[in-house]
KEFI-752408 format. One record per atom (N, C-alpha, C): residue number from 1; residue in three letters; atom name; x, y, z. Coordinates in nm, 4 decimals. Each point is the difference from the previous one (the first is absolute). Example, Ala and Ser with C-alpha at 12.3 -4.5 7.8 and 13.67 -1.06 7.14 Angstrom:
2
PT  seq  type  atom         x         y         z
PT    1   ALA     N    1.3190   -0.5690    0.7800
PT    1   ALA    CA   -0.0890    0.1190    0.0000
PT    1   ALA     C    0.0900    0.1200    0.0000
PT    2   SER     N   -0.0350    0.1050   -0.0720
PT    2   SER    CA    0.0820    0.1190    0.0060
PT    2   SER     C   -0.0770    0.1090    0.0730
This chain:
106
PT  seq  type  atom         x         y         z
PT    1   MET     N   -1.9569   -2.1037   -3.2747
PT    1   MET    CA   -0.1296    0.0295    0.0579
PT    1   MET     C   -0.1080   -0.0558   -0.0928
PT    2   ALA     N   -0.1034   -0.0563    0.0593
PT    2   ALA    CA   -0.1085   -0.0594   -0.0785
PT    2   ALA     C   -0.0754    0.1082   -0.0758
PT    3   GLN     N   -0.0436   -0.0348   -0.1185
PT    3   GLN    CA   -0.0748    0.0920   -0.0858
PT    3   GLN     C   -0.1492   -0.0316    0.0091
PT    4   THR     N   -0.0823    0.0988   -0.0229
PT    4   THR    CA   -0.1446   -0.0187   -0.0019
PT    4   THR     C   -0.0590    0.0835   -0.1134
PT    5   ALA     N   -0.1136   -0.0429   -0.0499
PT    5   ALA    CA   -0.0656    0.0730   -0.1090
PT    5   ALA     C   -0.0842    0.1125    0.0577
PT    6   PHE     N   -0.0124    0.1068   -0.0783
PT    6   PHE    CA   -0.0760    0.1179    0.0419
PT    6   PHE     C   -0.0736    0.0496   -0.1237
PT    7   THR     N   -0.1318    0.0049    0.0056
PT    7   THR    CA   -0.0803    0.0415   -0.1143
PT    7   THR     C   -0.0544    0.1396    0.0237
PT    8   VAL     N    0.0116    0.0844   -0.1024
PT    8   VAL    CA   -0.0500    0.1366    0.0079
PT    8   VAL     C   -0.0960    0.0215   -0.1160
PT    9   ARG     N   -0.1142    0.0599    0.0288
PT    9   ARG    CA   -0.0955    0.0315   -0.1058
PT    9   ARG     C    0.0048    0.1496   -0.0264
PT   10   MET     N    0.0041    0.0349   -0.1296
PT   10   MET    CA   -0.0065    0.1400   -0.0409
PT   10   MET     C   -0.0558    0.0060   -0.1398
PT   11   ASP     N   -0.0449    0.1195   -0.0397
PT   11   ASP    CA   -0.0571    0.0103   -0.1337
PT   11   ASP     C    0.1103   -0.0198   -0.1044
PT   12   SER     N   -0.0393   -0.0475   -0.1152
PT   12   SER    CA    0.0965   -0.0408   -0.1024
PT   12   SER     C    0.0845    0.1167   -0.0519
PT   13   GLU     N   -0.0568    0.1192   -0.0088
PT   13   GLU    CA    0.0767    0.1148   -0.0490
PT   13   GLU     C    0.1100    0.0391    0.0984
PT   14   THR     N   -0.0328   -0.0030    0.1296
PT   14   THR    CA    0.1009    0.0294    0.1020
PT   14   THR     C    0.1103   -0.1048   -0.0040
PT   15   LYS     N   -0.0370   -0.1258   -0.0115
PT   15   LYS    CA    0.0981   -0.1099   -0.0065
PT   15   LYS     C    0.0918    0.0169   -0.1205
PT   16   LYS     N   -0.0577    0.0317   -0.1147
PT   16   LYS    CA    0.0789    0.0189   -0.1219
PT   16   LYS     C    0.1011    0.1121    0.0184
PT   17   ARG     N   -0.0472    0.1133    0.0521
PT   17   ARG    CA    0.0880    0.1164    0.0202
PT   17   ARG     C    0.1067   -0.0299    0.1056
PT   18   PHE     N   -0.0390   -0.0703    0.1063
PT   18   PHE    CA    0.0937   -0.0387    0.1059
PT   18   PHE     C    0.1103   -0.0895   -0.0561
PT   19   ASP     N   -0.0392   -0.0986   -0.0797
PT   19   ASP    CA    0.0989   -0.0889   -0.0633
PT   19   ASP     C    0.0965    0.0783   -0.0887
PT   20   GLU     N   -0.0539    0.0933   -0.0778
PT   20   GLU    CA    0.0848    0.0814   -0.0887
PT   20   GLU     C    0.1006    0.0833    0.0796
PT   21   LEU     N   -0.0482    0.0634    0.1065
PT   21   LEU    CA    0.0893    0.0817    0.0821
PT   21   LEU     C    0.1048   -0.0842    0.0705
PT   22   CYS     N   -0.0402   -0.1136    0.0522
PT   22   CYS    CA    0.0975   -0.0887    0.0656
PT   22   CYS     C    0.1080   -0.0419   -0.0988
PT   23   LYS     N   -0.0408   -0.0300   -0.1223
PT   23   LYS    CA    0.0976   -0.0367   -0.1030
PT   23   LYS     C    0.0962    0.1163   -0.0248
PT   24   ASP     N   -0.0545    0.1229   -0.0062
PT   24   ASP    CA    0.0848    0.1186   -0.0164
PT   24   ASP     C    0.0985    0.0148    0.1152
PT   25   PHE     N   -0.0425   -0.0422    0.1207
PT   25   PHE    CA    0.0867    0.0083    0.1170
PT   25   PHE     C    0.1004   -0.1151    0.0054
PT   26   GLY     N   -0.0144   -0.0948   -0.0922
PT   26   GLY    CA    0.0928   -0.1133   -0.0047
PT   26   GLY     C   -0.0368   -0.1129    0.0944
PT   27   MET     N   -0.1286   -0.0123    0.0299
PT   27   MET    CA   -0.0432   -0.1078    0.0893
PT   27   MET     C   -0.1378   -0.0491   -0.0410
PT   28   SER     N   -0.0368   -0.1138    0.0535
PT   28   SER    CA   -0.1340   -0.0537   -0.0249
PT   28   SER     C   -0.0974    0.0586    0.1008
PT   29   ALA     N   -0.1282   -0.0178   -0.0283
PT   29   ALA    CA   -0.1021    0.0441    0.0945
PT   29   ALA     C    0.0149   -0.0763    0.1311
PT   30   ASN     N    0.0339   -0.1272   -0.0084
PT   30   ASN    CA    0.0207   -0.0820    0.1189
PT   30   ASN     C    0.1131    0.0566    0.0867
PT   31   THR     N    0.1097    0.0384   -0.0636
PT   31   THR    CA    0.1126    0.0588    0.0732
PT   31   THR     C   -0.0411    0.1325    0.0641
PT   32   ALA     N   -0.0744    0.0818   -0.0723
PT   32   ALA    CA   -0.0446    0.1293    0.0525
PT   32   ALA     C   -0.0901   -0.0184    0.1223
PT   33   LEU     N   -0.0924   -0.0950   -0.0067
PT   33   LEU    CA   -0.0882   -0.0244    0.1138
PT   33   LEU     C    0.0771   -0.0560    0.1193
PT   34   ASN     N    0.0989   -0.0861   -0.0261
PT   34   ASN    CA    0.0854   -0.0503    0.1080
PT   34   ASN     C    0.0794    0.1138    0.0636
PT   35   LEU     N    0.0515    0.0891   -0.0839
PT   35   LEU    CA    0.0747    0.1156    0.0494
PT   35   LEU     C   -0.0898    0.0865    0.0894
PT   36   PHE     N   -0.1214    0.0231   -0.0457
PT   36   PHE    CA   -0.0959    0.0774    0.0789
PT   36   PHE     C   -0.0255   -0.0680    0.1343
PT   37   ALA     N   -0.0292   -0.1298   -0.0013
PT   37   ALA    CA   -0.0304   -0.0733    0.1234
PT   37   ALA     C    0.1189    0.0016    0.0961
PT   38   ARG     N    0.1194   -0.0213   -0.0524
PT   38   ARG    CA    0.1198    0.0013    0.0864
PT   38   ARG     C    0.0218    0.1382    0.0618
PT   39   THR     N   -0.0241    0.1039   -0.0780
PT   39   THR    CA    0.0172    0.1362    0.0507
PT   39   THR     C   -0.1020    0.0295    0.1090
PT   40   VAL     N   -0.1254   -0.0413   -0.0188
PT   40   VAL    CA   -0.1037    0.0192    0.1017
PT   40   VAL     C    0.0409   -0.0709    0.1290
PT   41   VAL     N    0.0463   -0.1238   -0.0114
PT   41   VAL    CA    0.0398   -0.0767    0.1183
PT   41   VAL     C    0.1208    0.0642    0.0681
PT   42   LYS     N    0.0991    0.0398   -0.0781
PT   42   LYS    CA    0.1218    0.0596    0.0565
PT   42   LYS     C   -0.0290    0.1334    0.0692
PT   43   GLN     N   -0.0774    0.0864   -0.0648
PT   43   GLN    CA   -0.0278    0.1332    0.0543
PT   43   GLN     C   -0.1214    0.0035    0.0926
PT   44   GLU     N   -0.0780   -0.1067   -0.0028
PT   44   GLU    CA   -0.1245   -0.0096    0.0770
PT   44   GLU     C   -0.0954    0.1146   -0.0314
PT   45   ARG     N   -0.0071    0.0350   -0.1268
PT   45   ARG    CA   -0.0899    0.1056   -0.0478
PT   45   ARG     C   -0.0097   -0.0122   -0.1512
PT   46   ILE     N   -0.1016    0.0649   -0.0581
PT   46   ILE    CA   -0.0093    0.0099   -0.1454
PT   46   ILE     C    0.1102    0.0968   -0.0427
PT   47   PRO     N    0.0827   -0.0368   -0.0963
PT   47   PRO    CA    0.1179    0.0824   -0.0334
PT   47   PRO     C   -0.0286    0.1229   -0.0865
PT   48   PHE     N   -0.1220    0.0471    0.0015
PT   48   PHE    CA   -0.0358    0.1228   -0.0705
PT   48   PHE     C   -0.1239    0.0569    0.0667
PT   49   ASP     N   -0.0263    0.1270   -0.0237
PT   49   ASP    CA   -0.1152    0.0649    0.0605
PT   49   ASP     C   -0.1287   -0.0457   -0.0663
PT   50   VAL     N   -0.0981   -0.0285    0.0813
PT   50   VAL    CA   -0.1336   -0.0325   -0.0471
PT   50   VAL     C   -0.0922    0.1054    0.0612
PT   51   GLU     N   -0.0594    0.0824   -0.0862
PT   51   GLU    CA   -0.0824    0.1097    0.0475
PT   51   GLU     C   -0.1369   -0.0027   -0.0662
PT   52   SER     N   -0.0981    0.0397    0.0776
PT   52   SER    CA   -0.1337    0.0127   -0.0561
PT   52   SER     C   -0.0089    0.1339   -0.0734
PT   53   GLU     N   -0.0994    0.0139   -0.0828
PT   53   GLU    CA   -0.0231    0.1271   -0.0684
PT   53   GLU     C   -0.0215    0.1116    0.1018
PT   54   ARG     N   -0.0670   -0.0323    0.1102
PT   54   ARG    CA   -0.0241    0.0999    0.1045
PT   54   ARG     C    0.1325    0.0487    0.0590
PT   55   GLU     N    0.0915   -0.0920    0.0266
PT   55   GLU    CA    0.1305    0.0395    0.0538
PT   55   GLU     C    0.0763    0.0880   -0.0981
PT   56   ILE     N   -0.0071   -0.0337   -0.1262
PT   56   ILE    CA    0.0684    0.0783   -0.1028
PT   56   ILE     C   -0.0581    0.1411   -0.0048
PT   57   ARG     N   -0.1346    0.0109    0.0035
PT   57   ARG    CA   -0.0646    0.1325    0.0010
PT   57   ARG     C    0.0394    0.0789    0.1247
PT   58   GLN     N    0.0049   -0.0689    0.1146
PT   58   GLN    CA    0.0354    0.0664    0.1249
PT   58   GLN     C    0.1426    0.0548   -0.0062
PT   59   LYS     N    0.0922   -0.0765   -0.0542
PT   59   LYS    CA    0.1383    0.0469   -0.0145
PT   59   LYS     C    0.0074    0.1205   -0.0937
PT   60   GLU     N   -0.0775   -0.0042   -0.1070
PT   60   GLU    CA   -0.0016    0.1116   -0.0942
PT   60   GLU     C   -0.0555    0.1257    0.0666
PT   61   LEU     N   -0.1061   -0.0158    0.0781
PT   61   LEU    CA   -0.0554    0.1151    0.0708
PT   61   LEU     C    0.1008    0.0567    0.1006
PT   62   SER     N    0.0693   -0.0868    0.0697
PT   62   SER    CA    0.1014    0.0458    0.0961
PT   62   SER     C    0.1122    0.0735   -0.0720
PT   63   ARG     N    0.0393   -0.0524   -0.1155
PT   63   ARG    CA    0.1057    0.0651   -0.0779
PT   63   ARG     C   -0.0460    0.1386   -0.0441
PT   64   ARG     N   -0.1250    0.0056   -0.0506
PT   64   ARG    CA   -0.0537    0.1300   -0.0438
PT   64   ARG     C   -0.0134    0.0975    0.1164
PT   65   PHE     N   -0.0406   -0.0499    0.1172
PT   65   PHE    CA   -0.0110    0.0845    0.1178
PT   65   PHE     C    0.1365    0.0608    0.0331
PT   66   GLY     N    0.1035   -0.0825   -0.0052
PT   66   GLY    CA    0.1353    0.0496    0.0251
PT   66   GLY     C    0.0400    0.1085   -0.0983
PT   67   GLU     N   -0.0370   -0.0196   -0.1272
PT   67   GLU    CA    0.0307    0.1006   -0.1019
PT   67   GLU     C   -0.0733    0.1313    0.0279
PT   68   VAL     N   -0.1269   -0.0103    0.0410
PT   68   VAL    CA   -0.0788    0.1202    0.0291
PT   68   VAL     C    0.0616    0.0753    0.1175
PT   69   VAL     N    0.0363   -0.0726    0.1033
PT   69   VAL    CA    0.0616    0.0647    0.1163
PT   69   VAL     C    0.1308    0.0676   -0.0408
PT   70   ASP     N    0.0801   -0.0679   -0.0812
PT   70   ASP    CA    0.1260    0.0599   -0.0472
PT   70   ASP     C   -0.0263    0.1261   -0.0819
PT   71   GLU     N   -0.1027   -0.0048   -0.0858
PT   71   GLU    CA   -0.0344    0.1179   -0.0806
PT   71   GLU     C   -0.0472    0.1154    0.0877
PT   72   LEU     N   -0.0823   -0.0319    0.0998
PT   72   LEU    CA   -0.0476    0.1042    0.0915
PT   72   LEU     C    0.1160    0.0607    0.0792
PT   73   ARG     N    0.0912   -0.0848    0.0430
PT   73   ARG    CA    0.1158    0.0488    0.0735
PT   73   ARG     C    0.0841    0.0930   -0.0875
PT   74   ALA     N    0.0231   -0.0416   -0.1246
PT   74   ALA    CA    0.0790    0.0821   -0.0931
PT   74   ALA     C   -0.0706    0.1324   -0.0279
PT   75   GLU     N   -0.1320   -0.0071   -0.0190
PT   75   GLU    CA   -0.0761    0.1223   -0.0255
PT   75   GLU     C    0.0058    0.0935    0.1203
PT   76   ALA     N   -0.0107   -0.0553    0.1187
PT   76   ALA    CA    0.0075    0.0820    0.1209
PT   76   ALA     C    0.1361    0.0686    0.0091
PT   77   LEU     N    0.1057   -0.0735   -0.0311
PT   77   LEU    CA    0.1335    0.0601    0.0040
PT   77   LEU     C    0.0148    0.1105   -0.1043
PT   78   ARG     N   -0.0573   -0.0217   -0.1196
PT   78   ARG    CA    0.0056    0.1027   -0.1050
PT   78   ARG     C   -0.0733    0.1268    0.0421
PT   79   ASN     N   -0.1052   -0.0181    0.0803
PT   79   ASN    CA   -0.0804    0.1137    0.0452
PT   79   ASN     C    0.0482    0.0563    0.1329
PT   80   GLY     N    0.1159   -0.0443    0.0438
PT   80   GLY    CA    0.0568    0.0544    0.1227
PT   80   GLY     C   -0.0591   -0.0559    0.1277
PT   81   VAL     N   -0.0733   -0.1106   -0.0115
PT   81   VAL    CA   -0.0566   -0.0632    0.1196
PT   81   VAL     C    0.0889   -0.1200    0.0337
PT   82   SER     N    0.0634    0.0060    0.1159
PT   82   SER    CA    0.0927   -0.1071    0.0328
PT   82   SER     C   -0.0663   -0.1153    0.0744
PT   83   ASP     N   -0.1133    0.0244    0.0629
PT   83   ASP    CA   -0.0686   -0.1049    0.0756
PT   83   ASP     C   -0.1483    0.0022   -0.0326
PT   84   MET     N   -0.0593   -0.1203    0.0030
PT   84   MET    CA   -0.1448   -0.0089   -0.0170
PT   84   MET     C   -0.0623   -0.0048    0.1381
PT   85   THR     N   -0.1188    0.0560    0.0116
PT   85   THR    CA   -0.0698   -0.0073    0.1275
PT   85   THR     C   -0.0597   -0.1392    0.0162
PT   86   LEU     N   -0.0293   -0.0357    0.1227
PT   86   LEU    CA   -0.0622   -0.1287    0.0280
PT   86   LEU     C   -0.1353   -0.0094   -0.0702
PT   87   GLU     N   -0.0711    0.1093   -0.0056
PT   87   GLU    CA   -0.1294    0.0038   -0.0673
PT   87   GLU     C    0.0155   -0.0334   -0.1492
PT   88   GLU     N    0.1022    0.0566   -0.0645
PT   88   GLU    CA    0.0248   -0.0279   -0.1426
PT   88   GLU     C    0.0349   -0.1463   -0.0213
PT   89   ILE     N    0.0836   -0.0528    0.0858
PT   89   ILE    CA    0.0401   -0.1415   -0.0115
PT   89   ILE     C   -0.1213   -0.0897    0.0178
PT   90   ASN     N   -0.0812    0.0268    0.1026
PT   90   ASN    CA   -0.1193   -0.0816    0.0251
PT   90   ASN     C   -0.0992    0.0084   -0.1152
PT   91   SER     N   -0.0113    0.1154   -0.0632
PT   91   SER    CA   -0.0887    0.0165   -0.1140
PT   91   SER     C    0.0446   -0.0892   -0.1164
PT   92   ILE     N    0.1283   -0.0024   -0.0258
PT   92   ILE    CA    0.0539   -0.0841   -0.1078
PT   92   ILE     C   -0.0233   -0.1471    0.0315
PT   93   ILE     N    0.0254   -0.0388    0.1239
PT   93   ILE    CA   -0.0210   -0.1399    0.0401
PT   93   ILE     C   -0.1465   -0.0381   -0.0168
PT   94   LYS     N   -0.0905    0.0864    0.0416
PT   94   LYS    CA   -0.1440   -0.0274   -0.0121
PT   94   LYS     C   -0.0405   -0.0189   -0.1465
PT   95   GLU     N    0.0465    0.0876   -0.0873
PT   95   GLU    CA   -0.0318   -0.0098   -0.1426
PT   95   GLU     C    0.0563   -0.1295   -0.0595
PT   96   THR     N    0.1215   -0.0337    0.0378
PT   96   THR    CA    0.0640   -0.1208   -0.0538
PT   96   THR     C   -0.0721   -0.1256    0.0482
PT   97   ARG     N   -0.0382   -0.0033    0.1266
PT   97   ARG    CA   -0.0743   -0.1153    0.0529
PT   97   ARG     C   -0.1328   -0.0173   -0.0729
PT   98   ALA     N   -0.0676    0.1095   -0.0277
PT   98   ALA    CA   -0.1272   -0.0068   -0.0723
PT   98   ALA     C    0.0217   -0.0577   -0.1393
PT   99   GLN     N    0.1062    0.0425   -0.0671
PT   99   GLN    CA    0.0300   -0.0514   -0.1333
PT   99   GLN     C    0.0357   -0.1482    0.0062
PT  100   MET     N    0.0756   -0.0400    0.1016
PT  100   MET    CA    0.0386   -0.1411    0.0138
PT  100   MET     C   -0.1220   -0.0866    0.0238
PT  101   LYS     N   -0.0963    0.0480    0.0780
PT  101   LYS    CA   -0.1230   -0.0764    0.0240
PT  101   LYS     C   -0.0774   -0.0182   -0.1296
PT  102   LYS     N   -0.0040    0.1049   -0.0828
PT  102   LYS    CA   -0.0671   -0.0102   -0.1297
PT  102   LYS     C    0.0662   -0.1061   -0.0857
PT  103   GLU     N    0.1330   -0.0017   -0.0011
PT  103   GLU    CA    0.0765   -0.0964   -0.0806
PT  103   GLU     C   -0.0213   -0.1424    0.0507
PT  104   GLU     N   -0.0073   -0.0180    0.1322
PT  104   GLU    CA   -0.0200   -0.1326    0.0579
PT  104   GLU     C   -0.1349   -0.0601   -0.0398
PT  105   LYS     N   -0.1004    0.0842   -0.0201
PT  105   LYS    CA   -0.1335   -0.0471   -0.0343
PT  105   LYS     C   -0.0092   -0.0471   -0.1451
PT  106   LYS     N    0.0980    0.0353   -0.0817
PT  106   LYS    CA   -0.0032   -0.0393   -0.1424
PT  106   LYS     C    0.0267   -0.1471   -0.0171
């Protein structure tokens, strides 16, 4: 297959660190970039997650919300309450949505 040149610009510190890591992995930077390109073409996607800071915060809030619900459920069971009322559930959802909106504005 015919070869072609591909130029990439990056800051010198990133390039230096990238070269060092590639060497640690037993390959050149050129081989690593070829491996990346072949994987993208084969899988038709970026082979790792790319997330914005907002997405990361949103996932953290969802995780914390799940923990709060689990804690409330456990507390209810400890207090002899086996079910939450719809009003209690809606109150928790309302509070969590308000907190998520605050976080989104940051």
